[in-house]
C-alpha positions as CSV (number, residue, x, y, z in Angstrom):
1,M,0.3,-0.4,0.6
2,I,0.9,3.3,-0.5
3,N,-0.4,6.4,1.6
4,D,2.1,9.7,0.9
5,K,-1.1,11.8,1.1
6,P,-3.6,11.9,4.8
7,G,-6.6,10.1,3.8
8,T,-5.0,9.0,0.4
9,T,-4.1,5.0,0.3
10,M,-3.9,3.3,-2.9
11,T,-3.0,-0.5,-3.6
12,V,0.4,-0.8,-5.5
13,R,-0.3,-2.2,-8.9
14,D,2.0,-2.8,-11.8
15,L,3.1,-0.5,-13.9
16,P,1.9,-0.5,-17.0
17,P,4.7,-0.8,-20.1
18,V,6.8,3.0,-20.6
19,S,6.3,2.0,-24.1
20,Q,2.2,2.1,-24.6
21,L,2.4,5.6,-22.2
22,T,2.1,8.7,-24.0
23,E,4.8,11.6,-23.2
24,Q,2.2,13.3,-20.8
25,Q,1.5,10.3,-18.3
26,Q,5.6,9.1,-18.5
27,R,6.0,13.3,-17.7
28,G,4.0,12.3,-14.4
29,W,1.0,14.9,-16.2
30,H,-1.7,12.9,-16.9
31,C,-2.4,10.0,-14.8
32,V,-0.5,6.5,-15.9
33,R,-3.8,4.3,-15.5
34,C,-6.7,6.5,-16.7
35,R,-4.9,9.1,-18.7
36,A,-6.2,12.2,-16.7
37,P,-5.0,14.9,-16.9
38,L,-3.2,15.6,-12.7
39,S,-2.7,18.9,-11.0
40,P,-1.2,19.2,-7.4
41,G,-2.6,17.8,-4.8
42,S,-4.9,15.5,-7.2
43,D,-2.0,12.9,-7.8
44,I,0.8,10.9,-5.7
45,D,3.4,10.3,-6.9
46,L,4.9,6.9,-7.5
47,G,8.5,7.5,-7.3
48,E,11.5,7.8,-10.5
49,K,11.7,5.0,-12.6
50,R,14.5,4.1,-14.7
51,V,13.9,2.4,-18.2
52,T,16.7,1.2,-20.4
53,P,15.3,0.5,-24.3
54,A,16.8,-2.3,-26.1
55,E,18.4,0.7,-28.4
56,G,19.0,3.8,-27.5
57,A,20.4,5.3,-23.8
58,A,18.6,4.8,-20.4
59,Y,16.3,7.3,-19.0
60,S,13.8,8.5,-16.6
61,W,10.7,8.6,-16.0
62,F,7.9,9.5,-13.8
63,P,4.7,8.3,-13.1
64,R,2.1,9.3,-11.2
65,A,-1.5,8.3,-10.6
66,C,-4.8,9.7,-9.1
67,A,-5.3,10.7,-5.6
68,D,-8.7,9.5,-6.1
69,T,-8.6,6.1,-6.9
70,T,-12.7,5.0,-7.4
71,A,-12.6,7.7,-10.3
72,C,-9.7,6.6,-11.7
73,R,-10.6,2.9,-11.8
74,A,-13.9,4.5,-13.3
75,R,-12.4,6.3,-15.8
76,E,-9.9,3.4,-16.8
77,T,-12.9,1.1,-17.7
78,E,-14.8,3.4,-19.5
79,T,-15.0,3.0,-23.0
80,P,-13.6,5.3,-25.3
81,S,-15.7,7.5,-27.7
């Protein structure tokens, strides 16, 4: 469990492969799970991650997720129109 903000608890789940994420998700601007835009206080910092691609240099990425995990899960299951 992660609990880095008062009143928020999130079950740790595997992160999606970085290759499947948008630049906004990799930089922590959008939720790594539901793609919703994030703002200070509406997010949980999942920590700096390092990736070493098959070709090219290793780099860091900075996943963040929605603090409201119930709403995040609901957005994850929505069918895009």
